[in-house]
VOBA-1610 file (N, C-alpha, C; in pm, whole numbers, padded with zeros to 5 digits, always signed):
BEGIN
Met+03810+00335+01991Met+03717+00279+01881Met+03656+00398+01804Lys+03640+00377+01672Lys+03578+00478+01590Lys+03425+00477+01624Pro+03357+00596+01610Pro+03217+00600+01652Pro+03131+00531+01550Ile+03011+00480+01600Ile+02912+00415+01514Ile+02842+00526+01432Asn+02751+00470+01348Asn+02664+00562+01267Asn+02587+00658+01360Lys+02604+00789+01330Lys+02543+00901+01414Lys+02391+00883+01420Thr+02329+00841+01314Thr+02183+00829+01320Thr+02144+00718+01413Val+02215+00598+01399Val+02183+00487+01485Val+02210+00519+01625Glu+02311+00600+01653Glu+02350+00637+01787Glu+02250+00715+01856Ser+02160+00787+01775Ser+02060+00867+01832Ser+01934+00795+01874Phe+01924+00666+01819Phe+01805+00586+01844Phe+01803+00541+01992Lys+01684+00531+02045Lys+01652+00491+02173Lys+01581+00355+02168Glu+01578+00282+02278Glu+01500+00156+02283Glu+01353+00181+02260Ser+01287+00098+02180Ser+01146+00118+02146Ser+01065+00123+02275Ile+00965+00202+02277Ile+00878+00215+02391Ile+00803+00082+02422Phe+00783+00002+02316Phe+00715-00128+02329Phe+00801-00226+02412Ala+00940-00221+02385Ala+01025-00307+02469Ala+01032-00263+02609Thr+01037-00128+02631Thr+01041-00072+02762Thr+00915-00110+02843Ile+00806-00094+02787Ile+00677-00123+02862Ile+00659-00267+02882Ser+00693-00348+02784Ser+00680-00498+02795Ser+00767-00544+02909Arg+00888-00497+02918Arg+00981-00541+03025Arg+00932-00499+03156Leu+00876-00387+03175Leu+00813-00335+03301Leu+00694-00413+03335Ala+00608-00443+03237Ala+00493-00523+03254Ala+00521-00665+03302His+00628-00721+03243His+00670-00860+03281His+00723-00858+03425Ser+00794-00757+03460Ser+00853-00752+03598Ser+00743-00739+03703Lys+00633-00684+03669Lys+00523-00666+03764Lys+00410-00772+03737Asn+00429-00859+03649Asn+00329-00960+03616Asn+00193-00900+03573Ala+00203-00789+03494Ala+00082-00718+03456Ala+00019-00773+03333Val-00107-00757+03317Val-00177-00795+03194Val-00133-00700+03087Asn-00081-00751+02977Asn-00014-00668+02881Asn-00108-00637+02759Leu-00168-00515+02766Leu-00253-00465+02655Leu-00176-00371+02579Gly-00039-00363+02603Gly+00043-00273+02528Gly+00092-00329+02401Gln+00131-00456+02400Gln+00186-00526+02281Gln+00077-00526+02170Gly+00117-00481+02051Gly+00024-00468+01938Gly+00007-00591+01860Phe-00018-00701+01923Phe-00038-00825+01845Phe-00122-00920+01930Pro-00186-01019+01866Pro-00276-01106+01941Pro-00198-01192+02037Asp-00266-01235+02145Asp-00206-01336+02233Asp-00266-01472+02216Phe-00327-01492+02082Phe-00378-01614+02045Phe-00327-01632+01905Asp-00340-01767+01862Asp-00297-01799+01720Asp-00389-01760+01619Gly-00347-01756+01500Gly-00433-01729+01379Gly-00509-01862+01349Pro-00597-01845+01249Pro-00685-01963+01218Pro-00609-02095+01198Glu-00670-02203+01252Glu-00613-02337+01234Glu-00593-02368+01088Trp-00685-02337+01006Trp-00688-02381+00866Trp-00564-02329+00794Ile-00521-02207+00822Ile-00410-02148+00756Ile-00278-02216+00817Arg-00280-02242+00942Arg-00164-02302+01006Arg-00142-02449+00947Glu-00251-02515+00917Glu-00241-02638+00855Glu-00192-02631+00710Leu-00226-02521+00638Leu-00168-02494+00511Leu-00015-02485+00523Ala+00029-02416+00626Ala+00175-02389+00650Ala+00244-02531+00675Lys+00187-02613+00755Lys+00249-02739+00782Lys+00272-02819+00658Arg+00169-02820+00569Arg+00189-02893+00440Arg+00286-02827+00354Ser+00305-02695+00361Ser+00392-02625+00271Ser+00536-02644+00295Phe+00563-02705+00412Phe+00710-02728+00440Phe+00762-02860+00376Asp+00679-02923+00306Asp+00724-03047+00228Asp+00781-03008+00097Gly+00916-03014+00087Gly+00979-02991-00040Gly+00990-02848-00093Gln+00961-02753-00009Gln+00968-02610-00046Gln+01035-02529+00049Asn+01164-02563+00075Asn+01239-02504+00178Asn+01365-02437+00142Gln+01387-02412+00016Gln+01504-02338-00037Gln+01474-02190-00065Tyr+01572-02114-00101Tyr+01550-01974-00128Tyr+01435-01958-00226Ala+01349-01866-00201Ala+01240-01816-00292Ala+01305-01714-00387Pro+01246-01687-00504Pro+01290-01577-00585Pro+01284-01453-00495Ser+01373-01358-00521Ser+01379-01237-00444Ser+01255-01163-00438Met+01184-01149-00545Met+01059-01079-00566Met+00951-01156-00497Gly+00956-01281-00455Gly+00856-01358-00400Gly+00813-01468-00499Ile+00762-01580-00440Ile+00714-01692-00525Ile+00601-01638-00619Lys+00593-01702-00735Lys+00496-01660-00834Lys+00350-01673-00779Glu+00327-01781-00706Glu+00189-01820-00656Glu+00141-01706-00560Leu+00235-01653-00479Leu+00185-01550-00389Leu+00170-01416-00459Arg+00256-01386-00547Arg+00235-01264-00628Arg+00099-01271-00702Glu+00070-01388-00762Glu-00056-01404-00822Glu-00176-01384-00733Ser-00162-01435-00612Ser-00282-01415-00515Ser-00290-01271-00469Ile-00177-01203-00453Ile-00189-01055-00420Ile-00242-00973-00535Ser-00200-01008-00652Ser-00253-00934-00767Ser-00400-00953-00781Gln-00453-01073-00760Gln-00587-01110-00773Gln-00673-01046-00667Tyr-00625-01036-00545Tyr-00706-00984-00440Tyr-00719-00825-00451Tyr-00609-00760-00500Tyr-00626-00619-00522Tyr-00721-00591-00633Asn-00731-00679-00729Asn-00826-00659-00838Asn-00966-00687-00789Asp-00980-00797-00713Asp-01125-00836-00663Asp-01175-00735-00560Phe-01094-00687-00474Phe-01146-00601-00366Phe-01150-00450-00397Tyr-01051-00407-00481Tyr-01035-00263-00501Tyr-01034-00223-00654Asn-01042-00323-00739Asn-01032-00296-00892Asn-00904-00228-00918Leu-00802-00275-00855Leu-00660-00225-00882Leu-00587-00330-00955Asn-00516-00290-01057Asn-00439-00392-01141Asn-00287-00374-01120Tyr-00225-00480-01073Tyr-00078-00482-01048Tyr-00020-00599-01126Asp+00081-00570-01216Asp+00149-00677-01277Asp+00231-00765-01183Leu+00208-00897-01177Leu+00274-00979-01081Leu+00417-00990-01094Asn+00470-00971-01219Asn+00615-00982-01250Asn+00689-00853-01219Glu+00630-00741-01234Glu+00703-00613-01230Glu+00663-00522-01115Gln+00546-00540-01061Gln+00489-00441-00964Gln+00455-00491-00826Ile+00491-00621-00800Ile+00456-00673-00667Ile+00581-00737-00611Thr+00621-00699-00493Thr+00744-00753-00429Thr+00704-00798-00286Val+00746-00923-00253Val+00720-00986-00125Val+00835-00945-00032Thr+00802-00910+00095Thr+00907-00857+00182Thr+00891-00931+00321Asn+00989-00912+00401Asn+00994-00973+00538Asn+00910-00881+00625Gly+00773-00890+00611Gly+00680-00812+00681Gly+00673-00667+00624Ala+00579-00594+00678Ala+00553-00456+00629Ala+00671-00359+00671Thr+00735-00396+00788Thr+00842-00305+00827Thr+00959-00312+00733Glu+00999-00426+00683Glu+01111-00424+00583Glu+01065-00350+00458Ala+00931-00360+00427Ala+00882-00291+00309Ala+00896-00140+00325Ile+00869-00093+00442Ile+00889+00053+00476Ile+01032+00093+00459Phe+01129+00017+00523Phe+01267+00050+00509Phe+01317+00046+00365Cys+01280-00062+00295Cys+01325-00072+00151Cys+01276+00047+00074Thr+01152+00086+00094Thr+01099+00202+00023Thr+01177+00331+00054Ala+01199+00351+00179Ala+01270+00477+00224Ala+01415+00476+00161Leu+01481+00368+00171Leu+01615+00363+00108Leu+01626+00371-00039Ala+01513+00324-00097Ala+01520+00323-00251Ala+01478+00469-00302Leu+01407+00544-00230Leu+01345+00665-00285Leu+01397+00797-00225Ile+01444+00787-00103Ile+01479+00910-00029Ile+01628+00938-00039Asn+01663+01057-00082Asn+01802+01103-00086Asn+01830+01191+00038Pro+01955+01203+00080Pro+01985+01293+00196Pro+01935+01430+00176Gly+01869+01480+00270Gly+01811+01625+00262Gly+01670+01629+00214Asp+01616+01512+00154Asp+01471+01516+00116Asp+01385+01524+00242Glu+01271+01593+00226Glu+01172+01602+00333Glu+01065+01507+00318Val+01020+01444+00428Val+00910+01345+00427Val+00811+01378+00524Ile+00689+01401+00484Ile+00574+01439+00565Ile+00524+01313+00641Val+00510+01323+00772Val+00450+01211+00850Val+00334+01270+00936Leu+00226+01198+00937Leu+00120+01238+01033Leu+00137+01182+01167Glu+00137+01272+01266Glu+00164+01218+01401Glu+00034+01219+01474Pro+00015+01114+01557Pro+00112+01011+01602Pro+00135+00908+01485Phe+00250+00853+01479Phe+00296+00764+01374Phe+00352+00633+01426Tyr+00359+00532+01343Tyr+00425+00412+01375Tyr+00573+00442+01382Asp+00641+00402+01498Asp+00774+00452+01523Asp+00877+00415+01418Ala+00860+00313+01350Ala+00953+00272+01243Ala+00967+00367+01126Tyr+00860+00447+01111Tyr+00865+00553+01004Tyr+00981+00643+01016Ile+00999+00703+01135Ile+01102+00796+01160Ile+01238+00736+01138Ala+01259+00614+01198Ala+01387+00547+01185Ala+01420+00522+01040Ala+01324+00482+00954Ala+01353+00453+00812Ala+01388+00582+00739Ile+01317+00688+00770Ile+01338+00817+00703Ile+01476+00868+00739Glu+01518+00859+00861Glu+01644+00921+00908Glu+01762+00833+00865Leu+01744+00698+00858Leu+01856+00614+00804Leu+01877+00643+00663Ala+01775+00681+00585Ala+01793+00711+00446Ala+01845+00862+00423Gly+01857+00931+00534Gly+01910+01067+00527Gly+01805+01169+00504Gly+01675+01128+00527Gly+01561+01219+00500Gly+01531+01297+00623Ile+01450+01398+00609Ile+01404+01486+00727Ile+01266+01473+00737Pro+01220+01421+00860Pro+01072+01403+00886Pro+01011+01547+00914Val+00891+01563+00851Val+00824+01684+00871Val+00682+01654+00933Pro+00657+01677+01057Pro+00535+01624+01117Pro+00415+01715+01089Val+00302+01650+01073Val+00176+01719+01069Val+00086+01653+01169Thr+00027+01725+01262Thr-00048+01667+01373Thr-00192+01624+01336Leu-00237+01506+01390Leu-00377+01476+01388Leu-00431+01503+01521Tyr-00537+01592+01521Tyr-00583+01651+01649Tyr-00699+01571+01706Ala-00693+01533+01838Ala-00799+01467+01911Ala-00923+01549+01922Pro-01042+01489+01936Pro-01061+01346+01944Pro-01092+01270+01817Glu-01109+01343+01714Glu-01136+01281+01581Glu-01011+01259+01510Phe-00903+01307+01552Phe-00767+01292+01495Phe-00764+01323+01347Lys-00802+01451+01327Lys-00800+01509+01187Lys-00683+01608+01170Phe-00630+01619+01056Phe-00525+01717+01029Phe-00595+01851+00997Lys-00524+01960+01016Lys-00569+02087+00975Lys-00511+02114+00838Ile-00598+02146+00743Ile-00554+02155+00603Ile-00450+02262+00590Glu-00452+02365+00666Glu-00353+02468+00653Glu-00215+02413+00698Glu-00209+02340+00797Glu-00082+02282+00844Glu-00029+02185+00744Leu-00122+02104+00687Leu-00075+02005+00586Leu-00023+02080+00461Gln-00090+02185+00418Gln-00049+02261+00305Gln+00090+02325+00324Asn+00117+02381+00450Asn+00243+02447+00482Asn+00352+02338+00496Ala+00321+02210+00517Ala+00428+02119+00540Ala+00494+02082+00408Phe+00422+02101+00298Phe+00487+02077+00163Phe+00575+02191+00124Ser+00685+02147+00060Ser+00787+02244+00008Ser+00854+02184-00109Ser+00947+02264-00166Ser+01012+02212-00284Ser+01110+02095-00252Lys+01129+02076-00120Lys+01218+01960-00083Lys+01136+01832-00048Thr+01001+01844-00057Thr+00919+01731-00011Thr+00934+01621-00115Lys+00968+01498-00067Lys+00988+01384-00153Lys+00873+01289-00147Met+00828+01272-00017Met+00727+01171+00008Met+00639+01202+00122Val+00520+01134+00135Val+00442+01139+00249Val+00433+00994+00300Phe+00452+00972+00430Phe+00427+00843+00495Phe+00283+00853+00555Phe+00200+00760+00506Phe+00059+00764+00545Phe+00014+00621+00595Asn-00078+00619+00687Asn-00128+00490+00745Asn-00279+00496+00776Ser-00364+00419+00703Ser-00502+00407+00732Ser-00549+00261+00691Pro-00623+00203+00779Pro-00659+00236+00921Pro-00539+00266+01004His-00555+00357+01097His-00439+00421+01154His-00409+00371+01293Asn-00276+00332+01306Asn-00218+00295+01435Asn-00130+00412+01476Pro-00152+00472+01594Pro-00223+00408+01709Pro-00364+00457+01744Thr-00426+00543+01658Thr-00547+00604+01704Thr-00669+00527+01669Gly-00664+00427+01570Gly-00781+00351+01533Gly-00871+00427+01439Lys-00818+00533+01380Lys-00896+00618+01286Lys-00892+00551+01146Val-01010+00559+01072Val-01014+00524+00933Val-01043+00660+00854Phe-00949+00703+00776Phe-00969+00830+00711Phe-01082+00830+00615Ser-01152+00937+00595Ser-01266+00957+00512Ser-01217+00983+00369Ser-01306+00966+00285Ser-01273+00989+00135Ser-01237+01145+00115Glu-01309+01232+00196Glu-01274+01375+00185Glu-01140+01406+00238Glu-01101+01345+00345Glu-00965+01360+00398Glu-00853+01315+00302Leu-00888+01190+00240Leu-00792+01144+00149Leu-00772+01216+00027Asn-00886+01269-00026Asn-00881+01346-00151Asn-00806+01477-00125Ser-00827+01538-00005Ser-00754+01667+00025Ser-00608+01644+00031Leu-00566+01527+00085Leu-00418+01491+00086Leu-00372+01467-00050Cys-00442+01389-00128Cys-00394+01354-00261Cys-00385+01469-00356Glu-00472+01566-00343Glu-00458+01687-00420Glu-00329+01759-00403Leu-00281+01761-00279Leu-00151+01823-00246Leu-00034+01735-00296Ile-00048+01609-00293Ile+00060+01519-00338Ile+00073+01535-00488Ile-00039+01545-00560Ile-00032+01564-00703Ile+00026+01702-00738Lys-00022+01799-00662Lys+00025+01935-00694Lys+00174+01948-00678His+00233+01883-00568His+00373+01897-00544His+00453+01782-00602Asp+00389+01696-00679Asp+00461+01589-00752Asp+00545+01505-00653Thr+00483+01449-00550Thr+00555+01369-00457Thr+00501+01221-00454Tyr+00576+01138-00388Tyr+00530+01000-00366Tyr+00459+00991-00241Ile+00374+00880-00228Ile+00316+00851-00092Ile+00340+00704-00065Leu+00386+00676+00053Leu+00395+00539+00110Leu+00265+00525+00184Ser+00185+00427+00148Ser+00056+00398+00207Ser+00060+00269+00281Asp+00065+00276+00411Asp+00077+00158+00502Asp-00072+00108+00527Glu-00108+00001+00474Glu-00246-00041+00480Glu-00262-00180+00543Val-00173-00207+00643Val-00173-00341+00706Val-00301-00381+00775Tyr-00378-00275+00818Tyr-00507-00312+00885Tyr-00622-00287+00792Glu-00599-00303+00655Glu-00703-00275+00563Glu-00837-00351+00579Phe-00837-00469+00639Phe-00962-00548+00652Phe-01017-00536+00789Leu-00949-00457+00880Leu-01001-00442+01008Leu-01064-00308+01031Thr-01191-00298+00983Thr-01275-00183+01008Thr-01399-00216+01078Phe-01460-00122+01137Phe-01590-00151+01214Phe-01699-00058+01172Asp-01826-00096+01204Asp-01937-00017+01184Asp-01945+00005+01038Glu-01968+00136+01004Glu-01985+00177+00859Glu-01851+00223+00798Ala-01736+00219+00865Ala-01616+00268+00817Ala-01568+00168+00702Lys-01519+00231+00602Lys-01468+00161+00480Lys-01325+00202+00450His-01245+00106+00428His-01103+00133+00387His-01099+00166+00233Leu-01036+00285+00209Leu-01009+00328+00064Leu-00854+00329+00043Pro-00810+00240-00046Pro-00665+00240-00074Pro-00629+00372-00145Ile-00522+00437-00110Ile-00479+00553-00177Ile-00459+00530-00321Ala-00410+00417-00364Ala-00381+00385-00509Ala-00509+00390-00592Ser-00626+00371-00526Ser-00752+00354-00601Ser-00805+00495-00633Leu-00749+00599-00576Leu-00799+00738-00600Leu-00741+00790-00733Lys-00815+00888-00785Lys-00779+00939-00916Lys-00640+00989-00928Asn-00572+00940-01032Asn-00426+00978-01067Asn-00332+00943-00960Met-00357+00844-00871Met-00266+00821-00752Met-00189+00695-00771Gln-00232+00597-00850Gln-00171+00465-00853Gln-00026+00470-00888Glu+00018+00556-00983Glu+00153+00559-01027Glu+00254+00622-00930Arg+00199+00701-00829Arg+00287+00768-00735Arg+00276+00701-00590Thr+00193+00597-00585Thr+00164+00534-00454Thr+00246+00407-00430Ile+00304+00391-00317Ile+00374+00268-00270Ile+00284+00203-00167Thr+00203+00106-00208Thr+00106+00044-00114Thr+00181-00070-00047Ile+00163-00080+00087Ile+00220-00179+00166Ile+00120-00252+00254Ser+00121-00378+00256Ser+00037-00452+00343Ser+00098-00581+00386Ser+00028-00671+00459Ser+00094-00790+00498Ser-00014-00893+00550Ala+00026-01014+00567Ala-00063-01122+00611Ala-00070-01121+00768Gly+00022-01052+00829Gly+00028-01064+00978Gly-00090-01019+01051Lys-00144-00901+01019Lys-00263-00843+01081Lys-00386-00915+01041Thr-00401-00946+00911Thr-00523-01006+00857Thr-00544-01141+00905Tyr-00439-01221+00931Tyr-00466-01361+00979Tyr-00415-01382+01117Gly-00382-01274+01188Gly-00342-01292+01333Gly-00213-01378+01339Leu-00122-01355+01249Leu+00006-01433+01241Leu+00122-01333+01219Thr+00140-01252+01318Thr+00240-01146+01298Thr+00384-01203+01294Gly+00408-01319+01357Gly+00531-01373+01353Gly+00573-01436+01223Trp+00486-01448+01119Trp+00514-01498+00998Trp+00599-01407+00914Lys+00572-01277+00936Lys+00651-01168+00865Lys+00643-01184+00711Ile+00519-01194+00655Ile+00508-01201+00509Ile+00429-01075+00468Gly+00511-00981+00407Gly+00451-00856+00369Gly+00470-00833+00222Trp+00419-00724+00171Trp+00437-00701+00021Trp+00420-00548-00004Ile+00483-00515-00125Ile+00478-00386-00182Ile+00419-00385-00318Cys+00325-00302-00347Cys+00268-00293-00481Cys+00291-00143-00525Ser+00349-00128-00643Ser+00373+00003-00697Ser+00405-00003-00842Ser+00437+00107-00905Ser+00464+00112-01051Ser+00597+00025-01078Ser+00612-00006-01209Ser+00727-00096-01236Ser+00858-00018-01214Glu+00866+00114-01223Glu+00979+00194-01201Glu+01013+00197-01053Ile+00919+00231-00975Ile+00939+00230-00827Ile+00971+00095-00783Ser+00899-00005-00818Ser+00918-00144-00776Ser+01066-00185-00797His+01112-00151-00923His+01250-00192-00951His+01347-00133-00858Ala+01334-00003-00827Ala+01426+00064-00728Ala+01412-00007-00594Ile+01293-00039-00545Ile+01276-00106-00421Ile+01330-00251-00418Arg+01322-00320-00531Arg+01379-00451-00536Arg+01529-00457-00533Met+01593-00346-00578Met+01735-00333-00565Met+01787-00332-00424Val+01705-00264-00343Val+01734-00255-00201Val+01708-00392-00128His+01592-00445-00160His+01542-00572-00095His+01634-00682-00128Gln+01689-00692-00252Gln+01782-00807-00285Gln+01906-00803-00203Phe+01950-00689-00153Phe+02074-00684-00068Phe+02049-00671+00074Asn+01919-00683+00110Asn+01883-00685+00247Asn+01843-00820+00295Thr+01717-00859+00290Thr+01675-00996+00319Thr+01686-01092+00206Phe+01700-01029+00082Phe+01701-01106-00046Phe+01570-01173-00070Ser+01529-01264+00017Ser+01401-01334+00000Ser+01334-01368+00130Val+01212-01410+00130Val+01135-01438+00247Val+01098-01579+00263Cys+01077-01629+00388Cys+01044-01762+00416Cys+00957-01834+00313Thr+01013-01928+00243Thr+00949-01995+00129Thr+00825-02069+00158Pro+00825-02161+00254Pro+00700-02238+00275Pro+00584-02149+00321Leu+00616-02047+00404Leu+00508-01956+00462Leu+00449-01880+00344Gln+00531-01846+00240Gln+00478-01778+00123Gln+00369-01869+00045Tyr+00407-01996+00041Tyr+00303-02084-00027Tyr+00176-02084+00059Ala+00189-02088+00191Ala+00073-02093+00278Ala-00016-01965+00262Val+00050-01848+00262Val-00020-01726+00242Val-00081-01709+00105Ala-00013-01761+00003Ala-00068-01765-00134Ala-00206-01826-00136Lys-00215-01950-00075Lys-00345-02020-00068Lys-00445-01947+00025Ala-00398-01890+00137Ala-00488-01824+00230Ala-00551-01700+00164Leu-00481-01631+00084Leu-00538-01504+00019Leu-00653-01542-00078Lys-00649-01660-00123Lys-00756-01708-00217Lys-00887-01721-00139Glu-00876-01733-00010Glu-00996-01755+00081Glu-01037-01622+00142Leu-00985-01511+00100Leu-01013-01385+00174Leu-01162-01358+00182Lys-01245-01370+00076Lys-01382-01326+00070Lys-01457-01413+00169Asn-01419-01541+00190Asn-01490-01624+00282Asn-01445-01604+00426Tyr-01322-01558+00440Tyr-01260-01543+00576Tyr-01294-01406+00637Ile-01298-01307+00564Ile-01304-01165+00620Ile-01421-01152+00718Pro-01550-01201+00682Pro-01655-01177+00770Pro-01639-01226+00914Ser-01581-01348+00922Ser-01550-01408+01062Ser-01448-01332+01129Phe-01343-01286+01054Phe-01232-01206+01109Phe-01283-01079+01167Lys-01367-01002+01091Lys-01412-00882+01139Lys-01504-00896+01260Lys-01589-01001+01266Lys-01677-01038+01379Lys-01593-01058+01503Gln-01482-01141+01484Gln-01403-01178+01592Gln-01344-01051+01671Tyr-01292-00963+01589Tyr-01233-00843+01651Tyr-01341-00739+01694Ser-01454-00741+01624Ser-01554-00648+01669Ser-01616-00690+01802Asp-01621-00824+01826Asp-01672-00875+01957Asp-01565-00836+02066Leu-01437-00841+02035Leu-01339-00805+02141Leu-01336-00662+02162Arg-01369-00575+02062Arg-01381-00429+02081Arg-01495-00404+02169Glu-01607-00480+02144Glu-01731-00454+02229Glu-01717-00509+02370Leu-01621-00587+02398Leu-01585-00631+02537Leu-01507-00523+02606Leu-01401-00478+02539Leu-01309-00386+02605Leu-01367-00235+02612Val-01417-00187+02506Val-01454-00045+02503Val-01568-00019+02596Pro-01681-00082+02593Pro-01791-00064+02688Pro-01744-00093+02834Gly-01656-00191+02843Gly-01603-00226+02979Gly-01524-00106+03038Leu-01447-00036+02956Leu-01378+00073+03006Leu-01463+00186+03034Glu-01569+00208+02952Glu-01668+00316+02975Glu-01732+00295+03110Lys-01774+00168+03147Lys-01843+00149+03270Lys-01752+00183+03392Leu-01625+00163+03370Leu-01526+00202+03477Leu-01482+00343+03480Gly-01538+00426+03384Gly-01504+00571+03380Gly-01377+00609+03312Tyr-01324+00526+03227Tyr-01201+00554+03157Tyr-01213+00642+03026Arg-01332+00659+02977Arg-01364+00741+02858Arg-01287+00699+02741Pro-01293+00571+02693Pro-01218+00534+02579Pro-01275+00596+02442Ile-01182+00597+02346Ile-01225+00642+02216Ile-01244+00511+02134Ser-01369+00483+02098Ser-01394+00368+02024Ser-01343+00370+01878Pro-01250+00280+01834Pro-01194+00288+01707Pro-01286+00252+01594Thr-01267+00307+01482Thr-01336+00256+01363Thr-01250+00165+01279Gly-01127+00140+01322Gly-01036+00045+01252Gly-00924+00011+01349Thr-00844-00088+01306Thr-00741-00150+01384Thr-00789-00219+01504Tyr-00690-00267+01595Tyr-00743-00327+01728Tyr-00686-00250+01840Phe-00698-00112+01828Phe-00647-00027+01935Phe-00759+00074+01983Ser-00757+00097+02115Ser-00841+00198+02161Ser-00757+00294+02260Leu-00780+00422+02243Leu-00715+00520+02325Leu-00800+00553+02447Ile-00740+00576+02565Ile-00802+00637+02673Ile-00728+00763+02713Pro-00798+00870+02754Pro-00732+00993+02801Pro-00668+00977+02935Thr-00560+01043+02958Thr-00502+01044+03093Thr-00578+01146+03183Pro-00565+01116+03315Pro-00627+01211+03416Pro-00568+01348+03404Glu-00641+01449+03427Glu-00587+01588+03420Glu-00463+01601+03508Gly-00362+01662+03450Gly-00242+01684+03524Gly-00140+01572+03522Val-00176+01457+03461Val-00085+01335+03454Val-00046+01314+03308Asn+00086+01304+03285Asn+00124+01275+03140Asn+00115+01128+03118Asp+00124+01098+02984Asp+00096+00962+02939Asp+00199+00864+02995Ile+00329+00893+03000Ile+00429+00797+03042Ile+00412+00767+03191Asp+00384+00876+03277Asp+00362+00848+03414Asp+00230+00767+03439Tyr+00133+00794+03352Tyr+00011+00723+03366Tyr+00021+00574+03333Cys+00103+00551+03230Cys+00125+00406+03199Cys+00198+00331+03317Lys+00293+00401+03369Lys+00367+00341+03481Lys+00270+00323+03600Asn+00181+00415+03624Asn+00085+00406+03732Asn-00007+00286+03713Leu-00052+00262+03582Leu-00143+00156+03562Leu-00078+00023+03583Ile+00051+00021+03545Ile+00126-00108+03574Ile+00147-00126+03725Glu+00189-00028+03791Glu+00215-00043+03934Glu+00096-00060+04023Glu-00018+00014+03987Glu-00129+00018+04076Glu-00248-00077+04027Lys-00260-00091+03889Lys-00365-00173+03842Lys-00322-00302+03773Ser-00194-00320+03756Ser-00128-00442+03694Ser-00184-00458+03556Val-00192-00338+03480Val-00232-00349+03334Val-00137-00257+03263Ala-00077-00318+03151Ala+00014-00241+03069Ala-00057-00180+02945Ser-00018-00056+02921Ser-00067+00018+02804Ser+00054+00085+02739Ile+00031+00152+02635Ile+00145+00218+02557Ile+00114+00370+02561Pro+00213+00458+02609Pro+00197+00598+02605Pro+00203+00643+02455Leu+00132+00757+02432Leu+00127+00805+02287Leu+00231+00900+02253Ser+00294+00969+02353Ser+00382+01080+02325Ser+00502+01035+02245Pro+00558+00914+02258Pro+00675+00875+02174Pro+00651+00870+02029Phe+00525+00883+01987Phe+00487+00877+01844Phe+00461+01015+01788Tyr+00515+01117+01852Tyr+00499+01252+01812Tyr+00637+01317+01802Leu+00660+01410+01704Leu+00783+01495+01691Leu+00753+01636+01745Lys+00635+01688+01718Lys+00601+01837+01736Lys+00501+01848+01844Ser+00389+01796+01843Ser+00275+01827+01934Ser+00294+01762+02067Lys+00229+01818+02170Lys+00222+01758+02301Lys+00085+01681+02318Glu+00013+01668+02202Glu-00116+01601+02212Glu-00111+01457+02273Gly+00002+01387+02239Gly+00018+01246+02280Gly+00035+01234+02437Glu+00064+01342+02502Glu+00084+01332+02649Glu-00053+01305+02716Gly-00161+01323+02634Gly-00293+01316+02701Gly-00366+01177+02676Phe-00287+01086+02616Phe-00347+00956+02580Phe-00257+00834+02603Val-00317+00724+02634Val-00242+00590+02623Val-00325+00497+02539Arg-00258+00397+02483Arg-00323+00307+02384Arg-00328+00169+02447Leu-00448+00109+02424Leu-00474-00025+02473Leu-00511-00118+02352Cys-00455-00237+02349Cys-00475-00326+02237Cys-00577-00433+02283Phe-00679-00450+02198Phe-00785-00552+02233Phe-00775-00682+02145Ala-00655-00698+02077Ala-00635-00821+02009Ala-00582-00931+02109Lys-00670-00961+02201Lys-00637-01049+02312Lys-00751-01146+02336Lys-00717-01252+02403Lys-00825-01352+02439Lys-00930-01285+02526Lys-01050-01331+02518Lys-01160-01278+02602Lys-01118-01277+02749Glu-01059-01386+02797Glu-01018-01390+02937Glu-00909-01291+02970Thr-00826-01262+02872Thr-00718-01156+02897Thr-00788-01018+02919Leu-00878-00986+02828Leu-00953-00856+02840Leu-01030-00846+02973Glu-01096-00960+03005Glu-01174-00964+03128Glu-01089-00945+03250Lys-00964-01008+03253Lys-00876-00989+03366Lys-00830-00846+03369Ala-00788-00782+03250Ala-00754-00644+03250Ala-00861-00553+03309Leu-00987-00574+03269Leu-01098-00491+03316Leu-01117-00506+03461Lys-01106-00635+03514Lys-01118-00657+03654Lys-01005-00583+03738Asn-00881-00587+03677Asn-00767-00516+03746Asn-00797-00356+03739Leu-00843-00313+03629Leu-00870-00167+03611Leu-00982-00118+03705Ser-01072-00211+03757Ser-01182-00174+03835Ser-01136-00145+03980
//
């Protein structure tokens, strides 16, 4: 038999699948999976039920007009960003498809793409399938800041894009305006694109504030903003995401999207279109729900001596590994000895060994799930 694609051949099973399988075999409490173990709000699920009446055929490839209108309106309302609903907004099968479509539309073989490590693992797969070369820049614990010299040195004449994520998975960091401006200055100087993954945009805590890259000076035309309904409404299985960018970039991305998924689940688009109109009323209860869960897990871990890093965004908290124990072994030990599953951080690095010192716990879980995990960890 002739060989398969060499890039695909190099891919390994996702660490999430590996840990989940091990957790299941040991009947462990799974705080590794990065999604809720509860349903999203009943009111939006009721919208979905009603949306299945007479709206079950292919949607337009770019997304139904009603959803693109709602997306355009919320970017204007929340961030004072204007996107033309006909030319600059594209609905995708979740944020992950948006990432892959962007990579395939903009990256040529040999182009370099800067990624901040630790990174969402799909970034590297998307870059490499497009023929690009990932160039890692490390975020250093405990504040997970980049070193400006390392960031400057990562740019070259071959740099095509930066893949960026804030609020940041897996660290829970929300980047400051100073950090964002330092990054954007380099992007403008080197005339590159930036893919800004903002799926956790409304999940910030305390005084942290999400700043969309596109809202910064001279950045909207070179930014590909990606978000989705999955994290905001606790409905990750709906896979309704979107891309906002310039008309030129959006056209290129749509050319890939039309030959990939073509279009996204029609009735769920109608449900999300209506749900986005309720964002201002919904967000306060959403933030309180996850803030309460954070305040259950993080102080609980502190009392048990696990030294968690309290996140300012997302629904993840990191705990350091014991001295002399790497992250993968520690994850296996927690499953075997404490019956709690977490995610090791090292698979999300290309260059640094920083990840070997941390594991990630997800607190997007029912109160009783977190309480059981803490009991096991004690």
